[in-house]
C-alpha positions as CSV (number, residue, x, y, z in Angstrom):
1,M,162.1,-60.2,-22.6
2,A,165.3,-58.2,-22.0
3,K,165.0,-54.5,-21.4
4,D,164.5,-52.7,-24.7
5,T,165.6,-49.0,-24.6
6,A,163.5,-48.0,-27.5
7,A,160.4,-49.6,-26.0
8,F,161.2,-47.9,-22.7
9,V,161.2,-44.5,-24.4
10,D,157.9,-45.3,-26.1
11,M,156.4,-46.3,-22.8
12,A,157.6,-43.1,-21.1
13,R,156.1,-41.0,-23.8
14,R,152.8,-42.9,-23.6
15,M,152.7,-42.5,-19.8
16,E,153.4,-38.8,-20.0
17,T,151.0,-37.8,-22.9
18,G,148.6,-40.7,-23.4
19,Q,144.9,-40.5,-22.5
20,G,143.4,-43.1,-20.3
21,F,144.1,-44.8,-16.9
22,I,146.2,-47.4,-15.2
23,A,144.6,-50.6,-14.2
24,A,145.7,-51.9,-10.8
25,L,145.8,-55.7,-11.0
26,D,148.3,-56.2,-8.2
27,Q,146.3,-57.8,-5.3
28,S,148.9,-59.6,-3.2
29,G,148.7,-62.5,-0.8
30,G,146.9,-60.6,1.9
31,S,144.3,-58.9,-0.3
32,T,143.7,-61.8,-2.7
33,P,141.0,-63.7,-0.6
34,K,138.9,-60.5,-0.5
35,A,139.4,-59.8,-4.2
36,L,138.3,-63.4,-4.9
37,R,135.2,-63.1,-2.7
38,L,134.1,-60.0,-4.6
39,Y,134.6,-62.0,-7.8
40,G,132.3,-64.7,-6.5
41,V,135.0,-67.2,-5.4
42,E,134.7,-68.2,-1.7
43,E,137.6,-69.5,0.3
44,D,136.2,-73.0,0.5
45,Q,136.4,-73.2,-3.3
46,Y,140.2,-73.4,-3.4
47,S,142.7,-75.2,-1.2
48,G,146.0,-73.5,-0.2
49,E,148.0,-70.7,-1.7
50,E,148.7,-72.2,-5.0
51,E,145.1,-72.7,-5.9
52,M,144.2,-69.3,-4.6
53,F,146.8,-67.6,-6.8
54,A,145.7,-69.8,-9.7
55,E,142.1,-68.4,-9.3
56,I,143.3,-64.8,-9.1
57,H,145.6,-65.3,-12.2
58,E,142.6,-66.7,-14.1
59,M,140.6,-63.6,-13.1
60,R,143.4,-61.2,-14.3
61,A,143.8,-63.1,-17.5
62,R,140.1,-62.8,-18.2
63,I,140.4,-59.0,-17.6
64,I,143.5,-58.5,-19.7
65,T,142.2,-60.4,-22.7
66,A,138.8,-58.8,-22.6
67,P,137.8,-56.9,-25.8
68,D,137.7,-53.5,-24.1
69,F,141.0,-53.9,-22.2
70,T,143.1,-52.2,-24.9
71,S,145.4,-49.2,-25.2
72,Q,142.4,-47.1,-26.5
73,K,141.5,-46.5,-22.8
74,V,144.0,-48.3,-20.7
75,L,147.5,-46.7,-20.5
76,G,149.1,-49.1,-18.1
77,A,148.6,-52.1,-15.7
78,I,150.2,-52.8,-12.3
79,L,151.1,-56.5,-11.8
80,F,151.8,-58.6,-8.8
81,E,155.1,-60.6,-8.8
82,R,153.4,-63.9,-9.6
83,T,151.5,-62.3,-12.5
84,M,154.7,-60.9,-13.9
85,R,156.3,-64.4,-13.8
86,G,153.2,-66.0,-15.2
87,E,151.9,-66.3,-18.8
88,I,148.7,-65.5,-20.5
89,E,148.0,-67.1,-23.9
90,G,151.4,-68.6,-23.8
91,K,153.2,-65.3,-23.4
92,P,154.9,-63.5,-20.4
93,V,152.2,-61.1,-19.1
94,A,154.3,-57.9,-19.5
95,D,155.2,-59.0,-23.1
96,L,151.5,-59.5,-24.0
97,L,150.5,-56.2,-22.4
98,W,153.0,-54.1,-24.2
99,N,153.6,-55.8,-27.5
100,D,150.0,-57.1,-28.1
101,R,148.0,-54.5,-26.4
102,G,150.1,-51.3,-26.2
103,I,149.6,-51.2,-22.4
104,V,152.6,-50.2,-20.2
105,P,153.4,-52.8,-17.5
106,F,154.3,-51.9,-13.9
107,L,155.1,-54.1,-10.9
108,K,154.0,-53.8,-7.3
109,I,157.2,-54.2,-5.1
110,D,156.2,-53.5,-1.5
111,K,155.8,-56.3,0.9
112,G,152.9,-54.9,3.0
113,L,152.6,-52.5,5.8
114,E,154.1,-52.1,9.3
115,A,151.9,-51.5,12.3
116,Q,150.6,-48.0,12.7
117,D,152.9,-45.5,14.3
118,K,152.7,-41.7,14.4
119,G,149.5,-41.9,12.4
120,V,151.0,-43.8,9.5
121,Q,151.9,-47.2,8.3
122,M,155.3,-47.4,6.7
123,M,156.3,-50.1,4.2
124,K,157.8,-53.3,5.6
125,P,161.4,-54.2,4.6
126,M,161.9,-55.5,1.1
127,P,164.6,-58.2,1.2
128,G,165.9,-59.0,-2.3
129,L,164.6,-55.8,-3.8
130,E,167.5,-55.1,-6.1
131,A,167.3,-58.7,-7.5
132,L,163.6,-58.2,-8.1
133,L,164.1,-54.9,-9.9
134,T,166.7,-56.6,-12.2
135,E,164.3,-59.4,-12.9
136,A,161.5,-56.9,-13.6
137,A,163.7,-55.0,-16.1
138,G,164.4,-58.3,-17.8
139,F,160.6,-59.0,-18.2
140,G,160.2,-55.6,-19.9
141,I,158.5,-53.9,-16.9
142,F,158.5,-50.1,-17.2
143,G,158.1,-49.1,-13.5
144,T,157.1,-50.1,-10.0
145,K,154.5,-49.2,-7.4
146,E,155.1,-49.1,-3.6
147,R,152.3,-48.3,-1.1
148,S,152.2,-46.9,2.4
149,V,149.2,-45.4,4.3
150,I,148.5,-42.2,6.2
151,H,145.8,-42.3,8.8
152,E,146.2,-39.0,10.5
153,A,147.6,-35.5,9.9
154,N,150.7,-36.1,11.9
155,P,153.6,-34.1,10.4
156,D,156.3,-36.4,11.8
157,G,154.6,-39.5,10.4
158,I,154.0,-37.9,7.0
159,D,157.6,-36.7,6.7
160,A,158.8,-40.2,7.6
161,I,156.5,-41.9,5.1
162,V,157.5,-39.5,2.2
163,A,161.2,-40.0,3.0
164,Q,160.8,-43.7,2.9
165,Q,158.9,-43.5,-0.4
166,F,161.7,-41.4,-2.0
167,E,164.4,-43.7,-0.6
168,I,162.8,-46.7,-2.3
169,A,162.2,-44.6,-5.5
170,K,166.0,-44.0,-5.7
171,L,166.7,-47.7,-5.8
172,V,164.1,-48.2,-8.5
173,T,165.5,-45.4,-10.6
174,N,169.0,-46.8,-10.2
175,A,167.7,-50.0,-11.6
176,G,166.5,-48.2,-14.7
177,L,162.8,-48.2,-13.9
178,V,160.3,-45.5,-13.1
179,P,158.8,-45.6,-9.5
180,I,155.2,-44.9,-8.7
181,L,155.2,-43.5,-5.1
182,E,151.9,-44.4,-3.3
183,P,151.5,-42.7,0.1
184,E,147.8,-43.4,0.4
185,V,145.6,-41.2,2.7
186,D,142.9,-43.2,4.3
187,I,139.5,-41.9,2.9
188,H,138.0,-42.4,6.4
189,S,140.6,-40.3,8.2
190,E,139.0,-37.5,10.3
191,T,141.9,-35.3,9.3
192,K,142.1,-36.3,5.6
193,A,142.1,-32.8,4.1
194,E,144.8,-31.6,6.5
195,A,146.9,-34.7,6.0
196,E,146.7,-34.2,2.2
197,G,148.0,-30.6,2.5
198,M,150.9,-31.8,4.6
199,L,151.6,-34.7,2.1
200,R,151.6,-32.3,-0.9
201,D,154.1,-30.0,0.7
202,A,156.4,-32.9,1.9
203,I,156.4,-34.5,-1.6
204,H,157.1,-31.1,-3.3
205,G,160.1,-30.6,-1.0
206,F,161.6,-34.0,-2.1
207,L,160.8,-33.4,-5.8
208,D,162.8,-30.2,-5.7
209,K,165.9,-32.1,-4.6
210,L,165.7,-34.7,-7.4
211,P,168.4,-34.4,-10.1
212,E,167.2,-33.6,-13.6
213,D,167.7,-37.1,-14.9
214,E,165.3,-38.7,-12.4
215,T,161.6,-38.9,-12.9
216,V,158.8,-40.3,-10.7
217,M,155.1,-40.9,-10.8
218,L,152.7,-40.4,-7.9
219,K,149.7,-42.4,-6.9
220,L,147.5,-40.5,-4.4
221,T,144.1,-40.6,-2.8
222,I,141.6,-38.4,-4.6
223,P,142.0,-35.2,-2.6
224,S,139.2,-33.5,-0.6
225,E,140.1,-30.2,-2.2
226,P,139.9,-30.5,-6.0
227,G,143.1,-29.6,-7.7
228,L,145.2,-29.9,-4.6
229,Y,147.9,-31.9,-6.4
230,D,148.0,-29.8,-9.5
231,V,151.3,-28.3,-8.4
232,L,152.8,-31.8,-8.2
233,A,151.5,-32.8,-11.6
234,D,153.2,-29.7,-13.0
235,H,156.5,-30.4,-11.4
236,P,159.3,-31.2,-14.0
237,R,160.3,-34.3,-12.1
238,V,156.8,-35.9,-12.2
239,L,155.8,-38.0,-15.2
240,R,152.2,-38.4,-14.1
241,V,149.9,-38.2,-11.1
242,V,147.4,-41.0,-10.8
243,A,144.6,-41.5,-8.3
244,L,143.7,-44.6,-6.2
245,S,140.0,-45.3,-5.6
246,G,140.7,-46.0,-1.9
247,G,137.4,-47.8,-1.2
248,Y,135.1,-45.4,-3.0
249,S,132.5,-47.0,-5.3
250,T,133.3,-46.8,-9.0
251,D,130.7,-44.1,-9.5
252,D,131.8,-42.0,-6.5
253,A,135.5,-42.4,-7.3
254,C,134.9,-41.3,-10.9
255,E,132.8,-38.4,-9.9
256,R,135.5,-37.2,-7.5
257,L,138.3,-37.8,-10.0
258,S,136.5,-35.8,-12.7
259,K,137.1,-32.7,-10.5
260,N,140.9,-33.1,-10.7
261,S,141.9,-32.5,-14.3
262,K,145.6,-33.3,-13.8
263,M,145.1,-36.7,-12.3
264,I,144.2,-39.9,-14.0
265,A,142.8,-43.1,-12.4
266,S,144.7,-46.1,-11.2
267,F,141.8,-48.1,-9.8
268,S,141.7,-51.7,-8.5
269,R,138.5,-52.6,-6.7
270,A,136.6,-49.9,-8.7
271,L,137.8,-51.5,-11.9
272,T,136.6,-55.0,-11.0
273,E,133.3,-53.9,-9.3
274,G,130.4,-56.1,-10.5
275,L,132.6,-58.7,-12.1
276,S,131.9,-62.4,-11.3
277,K,133.5,-65.7,-12.2
278,Q,129.9,-67.0,-12.7
279,Q,129.2,-64.5,-15.5
280,S,129.2,-65.6,-19.1
281,D,131.9,-64.0,-21.2
282,D,129.4,-61.6,-22.7
283,E,128.1,-60.6,-19.3
284,F,131.7,-60.2,-17.9
285,N,132.9,-58.2,-20.9
286,A,129.9,-55.9,-20.8
287,A,130.4,-55.2,-17.0
288,L,134.1,-54.7,-17.4
289,G,133.6,-52.5,-20.5
290,A,131.2,-50.3,-18.6
291,N,133.7,-49.9,-15.7
292,I,136.5,-49.1,-18.2
293,D,134.4,-46.5,-20.0
294,K,133.4,-44.8,-16.7
295,I,137.0,-44.7,-15.4
296,Y,138.3,-43.5,-18.8
297,R,135.9,-40.7,-19.0
298,A,136.7,-39.5,-15.5
299,S,140.4,-39.6,-16.4
300,V,140.2,-37.5,-19.6
């Protein structure tokens, strides 16, 4: 599906003004075994990487085609590379999401994390990124997501992590896509609130330097201080601020998010909580529908 300018404009409008949340369906190689275990698929039930990815693709397909997974409550979905290149019901996944469901497709582009230094984990190098971005645009992907992690309130580390996020964002923007910057703050950090204040200020400084024709989205840990990121949500260069669940339970994440009126959810584990391969379709759809409803209500 070659990039459609009219569709891109419609997607941008939906992301800016729509009510709902973004589903994070982007578990990569490192996190897939854990996601499958939570889904009731143990490592001895598949052999090798291909069977592992086939299992996770089947899980994602079951979610995406569920009755409640529609644009009524789900604004967007973040995909893993293999998912973008795969098909569901005989259609490319991004095509099915947007044209059949009205859900905006995103792509996870980071390749994992470096070892911790200065209290943060930077993103690993991304060889072939420009080619991947061109491919993503061809599939009809609207934007990207790239994650790094902050463990401590270290100003040098936080400045470096934000600078790297905006450096990658520039490449994404140049490719005609909208980047979601995700400098996650570890929910277990003893200096979480202090780190979040530093992060907000560092991001704001970079946003002020962006040209008027560049727009980004932000995916941030739900802050310890409600409303901390409102100033970022109000910035003219920010399309939307979304929240990651970060290890909180679905109920806890939704309760915390509900105190931040200018953030919407972009949950992964919290979205799939309680889902199992062994469930009947009715059981699976009921559990997923309940999670979708909780996350939607917390986002609006």
